[in-house]
MISE-618382 format. One record per atom (N, C-alpha, C): residue number from 1; atom name; x negated, y, z negated. Coordinates in Angstrom, 2 decimals. Each point is the difference from the previous one (the first is absolute). Example, Ala and Ser with C-alpha at 12.3 -4.5 7.8 and 13.67 -1.06 7.14 Angstrom:
BEGIN
lumgu_tordren_x_y_z
1_N_-13.19_-5.69_-7.80
1_CA_0.89_1.19_0.00
1_C_-0.90_1.20_0.00
2_N_0.35_1.05_0.72
2_CA_-0.82_1.19_-0.06
2_C_0.77_1.09_-0.73
This chain:
BEGIN
lumgu_tordren_x_y_z
1_N_-0.84_-1.18_0.00
1_CA_0.84_1.18_0.00
1_C_-0.89_1.25_0.00
2_N_0.36_0.96_0.78
2_CA_-0.75_1.25_0.09
2_C_-0.13_0.64_-1.38
3_N_-1.15_0.61_-0.24
3_CA_-0.24_0.70_-1.26
3_C_-0.57_1.38_0.31
4_N_0.07_0.87_-0.99
4_CA_-0.42_1.38_0.19
4_C_-0.86_0.49_-1.15
5_N_-0.99_0.80_0.33
5_CA_-0.72_0.79_-0.99
5_C_0.64_1.38_0.08
6_N_0.49_0.49_-1.13
6_CA_0.71_1.26_-0.04
6_C_-0.74_0.95_-0.93
7_N_-0.24_1.19_0.47
7_CA_-0.60_1.03_-0.84
7_C_0.85_1.24_0.02
8_N_0.28_0.53_-1.19
8_CA_0.64_1.30_-0.11
8_C_-1.00_0.89_-0.72
9_N_-0.73_0.77_0.77
9_CA_-1.04_0.85_-0.55
9_C_0.59_1.38_-0.24
10_N_-0.03_0.43_-1.25
10_CA_0.61_1.27_-0.37
10_C_-0.99_1.15_0.03
11_N_-1.27_-0.31_-0.10
11_CA_-1.04_1.02_0.07
11_C_-1.17_-0.56_0.79
12_N_-0.48_0.75_0.97
12_CA_-1.14_-0.43_0.81
12_C_-0.93_1.18_0.19
13_N_-1.26_-0.20_-0.36
13_CA_-1.03_1.01_0.26
13_C_-0.63_-0.35_1.34
14_N_0.42_0.67_1.04
14_CA_-0.44_-0.34_1.36
14_C_-1.38_0.58_0.27
15_N_-0.98_-0.52_-0.72
15_CA_-1.38_0.40_0.19
15_C_-0.78_-1.09_0.71
16_N_-1.32_0.08_-0.05
16_CA_-0.86_-0.97_0.69
16_C_0.24_-1.46_-0.41
17_N_0.32_-0.25_-1.28
17_CA_0.23_-1.38_-0.44
17_C_1.23_-0.61_0.66
18_N_1.09_0.75_0.05
18_CA_1.22_-0.50_0.64
18_C_-0.22_-0.16_1.49
19_N_-0.72_0.90_0.61
19_CA_-0.33_-0.14_1.42
19_C_-0.78_-1.29_0.21
20_N_-0.96_-0.29_-0.86
20_CA_-0.76_-1.26_0.09
20_C_0.89_-1.21_-0.16
21_N_0.95_0.07_-0.94
21_CA_0.96_-1.09_-0.20
21_C_0.82_-0.22_1.27
22_N_0.53_1.08_0.56
22_CA_0.82_-0.11_1.21
22_C_-0.81_-0.52_1.18
23_N_-1.25_0.40_0.09
23_CA_-0.86_-0.48_1.09
23_C_-0.32_-1.48_-0.15
24_N_0.07_-0.54_-1.21
24_CA_-0.37_-1.39_-0.22
24_C_1.13_-0.99_-0.10
25_N_1.22_0.45_-0.29
25_CA_1.07_-0.94_-0.32
25_C_0.44_-0.87_1.18
26_N_0.05_0.55_1.21
26_CA_0.48_-0.79_1.14
26_C_-0.79_-1.29_0.17
27_N_-1.31_0.07_-0.14
27_CA_-0.84_-1.19_0.16
27_C_0.27_-1.04_-1.09
28_N_0.45_0.44_-1.18
28_CA_0.29_-0.96_-1.06
28_C_1.31_-0.73_0.24
29_N_0.91_0.62_0.75
29_CA_1.32_-0.60_0.26
29_C_-0.06_-1.07_1.08
30_N_-0.82_0.21_1.01
30_CA_-0.02_-0.87_1.19
30_C_-0.14_-1.49_-0.32
31_N_-0.92_-0.42_-0.87
31_CA_-0.15_-1.43_-0.26
31_C_1.23_-0.65_-0.65
32_N_0.89_0.82_-0.55
32_CA_1.18_-0.53_-0.70
32_C_1.29_0.33_0.75
33_N_-0.13_0.45_1.25
33_CA_1.14_0.37_0.85
33_C_0.86_1.08_-0.64
34_N_-0.63_0.90_-0.75
34_CA_0.72_1.10_-0.62
34_C_0.23_1.11_1.00
35_N_1.21_0.59_-0.06
35_CA_0.37_1.07_0.93
35_C_0.76_1.09_-0.75
36_N_-0.40_1.24_0.23
36_CA_0.74_1.11_-0.58
36_C_1.40_0.04_0.60
37_N_1.00_0.10_-0.86
37_CA_1.38_0.16_0.44
37_C_0.51_1.40_-0.35
38_N_-0.49_0.54_-1.12
38_CA_0.27_1.38_-0.38
38_C_-1.30_0.54_-0.56
39_N_-0.39_1.17_0.45
39_CA_-1.24_0.61_-0.51
39_C_0.18_1.51_-0.04
40_N_0.51_0.46_-1.13
40_CA_0.26_1.42_-0.13
40_C_1.26_0.39_0.74
41_N_-0.03_1.13_0.60
41_CA_1.19_0.49_0.69
41_C_0.91_0.71_-0.98
42_N_0.82_0.86_0.51
42_CA_0.91_0.77_-0.83
42_C_1.35_-0.71_-0.04
43_N_0.43_-0.48_-1.18
43_CA_1.29_-0.69_-0.06
43_C_1.17_0.96_0.14
44_N_1.06_-0.48_0.56
44_CA_1.25_0.75_0.04
44_C_0.75_-0.33_-1.28
45_N_-0.03_0.90_-0.95
45_CA_0.58_-0.25_-1.33
45_C_1.52_0.00_0.09
46_N_0.60_-1.08_-0.49
46_CA_1.45_-0.12_-0.02
46_C_0.54_0.05_-1.42
47_N_-0.76_-0.57_-0.95
47_CA_0.41_-0.01_-1.40
47_C_-1.24_0.09_-0.87
48_N_0.09_0.71_-1.10
48_CA_-1.08_0.07_-0.96
48_C_-1.17_0.84_0.45
49_N_-0.99_0.06_-0.88
49_CA_-1.22_0.76_0.26
49_C_-1.07_-0.93_0.54
50_N_-0.89_0.55_0.79
50_CA_-1.12_-0.78_0.53
50_C_-1.21_0.89_0.10
51_N_-1.10_-0.51_-0.47
51_CA_-1.27_0.68_0.23
51_C_-1.05_-1.06_0.22
52_N_-0.98_0.35_0.76
52_CA_-1.09_-0.93_0.23
52_C_0.04_-0.61_1.39
53_N_-0.71_-1.11_0.10
53_CA_-0.19_-0.68_1.27
53_C_0.37_-1.47_-0.16
54_N_0.71_-0.55_0.97
54_CA_0.36_-1.41_0.00
54_C_-0.83_-0.72_1.04
55_N_-0.58_-1.11_-0.42
55_CA_-0.79_-0.84_0.90
55_C_0.54_-1.42_-0.11
56_N_0.31_-0.62_1.13
56_CA_0.46_-1.39_0.03
56_C_-0.84_-0.74_1.03
57_N_-0.66_-1.06_-0.47
57_CA_-0.83_-0.84_0.87
57_C_0.61_-1.39_0.02
58_N_0.27_-0.51_1.19
58_CA_0.63_-1.31_0.17
58_C_-1.06_-1.09_0.16
59_N_0.25_-1.14_-0.64
59_CA_-0.84_-1.19_0.12
59_C_0.88_-1.20_0.35
60_N_-0.58_-1.03_0.60
60_CA_0.81_-1.17_0.36
60_C_0.66_-0.68_-1.20
61_N_-0.66_0.05_-1.17
61_CA_0.53_-0.63_-1.21
61_C_-0.71_0.58_-1.22
62_N_0.49_-0.35_-1.18
62_CA_-0.55_0.55_-1.24
62_C_-1.44_-0.45_-0.22
63_N_-0.34_-1.20_0.45
63_CA_-1.37_-0.48_-0.16
63_C_-0.98_0.88_0.78
64_N_0.38_0.40_1.21
64_CA_-0.86_0.88_0.80
64_C_-0.13_1.37_-0.66
65_N_1.09_0.51_-0.56
65_CA_-0.03_1.30_-0.68
65_C_-0.93_-0.06_-1.21
66_N_0.12_-1.05_-0.78
66_CA_-0.88_-0.16_-1.18
66_C_-1.46_-0.15_0.41
67_N_-0.23_-0.78_1.04
67_CA_-1.37_-0.22_0.46
67_C_-0.62_1.30_0.51
68_N_0.79_0.82_0.70
68_CA_-0.51_1.31_0.45
68_C_-0.38_0.86_-1.19
69_N_0.89_0.13_-0.98
69_CA_-0.26_0.88_-1.13
69_C_-1.22_-0.46_-0.80
70_N_-0.22_-1.29_-0.06
70_CA_-1.13_-0.55_-0.76
70_C_-1.27_-0.13_0.84
71_N_0.08_0.27_1.29
71_CA_-1.14_-0.21_0.89
71_C_-1.17_0.92_-0.35
72_N_-1.22_-0.48_0.18
72_CA_-1.17_0.84_-0.24
72_C_0.01_1.29_0.85
73_N_0.47_-0.09_1.23
73_CA_0.02_1.19_0.86
73_C_0.94_1.07_-0.56
74_N_1.17_-0.41_-0.47
74_CA_0.92_1.00_-0.56
74_C_-0.50_0.49_-1.35
75_N_-0.51_-0.90_-0.81
75_CA_-0.54_0.39_-1.31
75_C_-1.12_1.03_0.14
76_N_-0.71_-0.07_1.09
76_CA_-1.11_0.93_0.24
76_C_0.48_1.44_0.17
77_N_1.20_0.20_0.54
77_CA_0.52_1.36_0.20
77_C_1.09_0.39_-0.99
78_N_0.55_-0.94_-0.74
78_CA_1.13_0.26_-0.89
78_C_-0.26_1.14_-0.97
79_N_-1.17_0.04_-0.58
79_CA_-0.30_1.02_-0.99
79_C_0.08_1.41_0.58
80_N_-0.24_0.13_1.30
80_CA_0.12_1.32_0.65
80_C_1.42_0.53_-0.14
81_N_0.99_-0.89_0.13
81_CA_1.39_0.42_-0.14
81_C_0.38_0.16_-1.46
82_N_-0.37_-0.97_-0.82
82_CA_0.41_0.01_-1.41
82_C_-0.50_1.26_-0.72
83_N_-1.23_0.40_0.26
83_CA_-0.58_1.17_-0.66
83_C_0.53_1.32_0.55
84_N_0.70_-0.03_1.13
84_CA_0.42_1.24_0.65
84_C_1.49_0.06_0.30
85_N_0.78_-0.83_-0.68
85_CA_1.45_0.04_0.18
85_C_0.67_-0.58_-1.25
86_N_1.27_0.29_-0.13
86_CA_0.81_-0.56_-1.08
86_C_1.29_-0.51_0.61
87_N_0.54_-1.04_-0.58
87_CA_1.26_-0.54_0.49
87_C_0.15_-1.46_-0.38
88_N_0.79_-0.70_0.76
88_CA_0.31_-1.41_-0.27
88_C_-0.27_-0.81_1.26
89_N_-0.57_-1.19_-0.19
89_CA_-0.28_-0.90_1.12
89_C_0.42_-1.40_-0.44
90_N_0.70_-0.72_0.88
90_CA_0.42_-1.36_-0.33
90_C_0.18_-0.83_1.26
91_N_0.05_-1.31_-0.20
91_CA_0.30_-0.95_1.08
91_C_1.40_-0.52_-0.23
92_N_0.73_-0.25_1.09
92_CA_1.37_-0.51_-0.12
92_C_0.36_-0.80_1.25
93_N_0.73_-1.08_-0.21
93_CA_0.48_-0.78_1.15
93_C_1.21_0.68_0.61
94_N_0.12_-0.12_1.30
94_CA_1.16_0.53_0.71
94_C_1.18_-0.96_-0.12
95_N_1.11_0.42_0.53
95_CA_1.19_-0.83_0.02
95_C_-0.01_-0.87_1.26
96_N_0.64_-1.15_-0.09
96_CA_0.11_-0.88_1.16
96_C_0.99_0.59_1.00
97_N_-0.06_-0.47_1.23
97_CA_0.89_0.51_1.05
97_C_1.47_-0.22_-0.32
98_N_0.29_-1.05_-0.78
98_CA_1.40_-0.29_-0.31
98_C_0.43_0.54_-1.37
99_N_-0.80_0.86_-0.59
99_CA_0.30_0.56_-1.32
99_C_1.27_0.86_0.03
100_N_0.80_-0.16_-1.03
100_CA_1.19_0.82_-0.18
100_C_-0.09_0.69_-1.36
101_N_0.61_1.16_-0.14
101_CA_-0.10_0.79_-1.22
101_C_0.36_-0.80_-1.24
102_N_1.00_-0.85_0.10
102_CA_0.45_-0.76_-1.18
102_C_-0.98_-1.11_-0.40
103_N_-1.00_-0.29_0.82
103_CA_-0.98_-1.03_-0.36
103_C_-0.72_0.34_-1.31
104_N_-0.16_1.29_-0.30
104_CA_-0.69_0.38_-1.24
104_C_0.80_-0.40_-1.23
105_N_1.31_-0.20_0.13
105_CA_0.82_-0.41_-1.12
105_C_-0.28_-1.44_-0.42
106_N_-0.51_-0.80_0.90
106_CA_-0.31_-1.41_-0.30
106_C_-1.12_-0.11_-1.02
107_N_-0.90_0.98_-0.01
107_CA_-1.15_-0.03_-0.92
107_C_0.26_0.78_-1.28
108_N_1.16_0.66_-0.08
108_CA_0.29_0.86_-1.17
108_C_0.49_-0.81_-1.17
């Protein structure tokens, strides 16, 4: 099942370190078939407040997402982002093609 690395960065210091991170991240994704699906952009706010940047990276499955995050190549640049931004980052599995809204009630 498809999985995603999701980042909601609320503060980013766009200096040389973040530029270095951005210049290096694409190469870390390729071995794990990671692809940006959302990377910044201005959201069209419909409800609530929003600040920051949303990043969504798609992987073929949760194992690939975990392997990417733990990879030596990503670990080499990770500190560039961590020291120069604040926010939340997590991995999550996507829904199956046949998922229905009420499916979440089965696990409740």
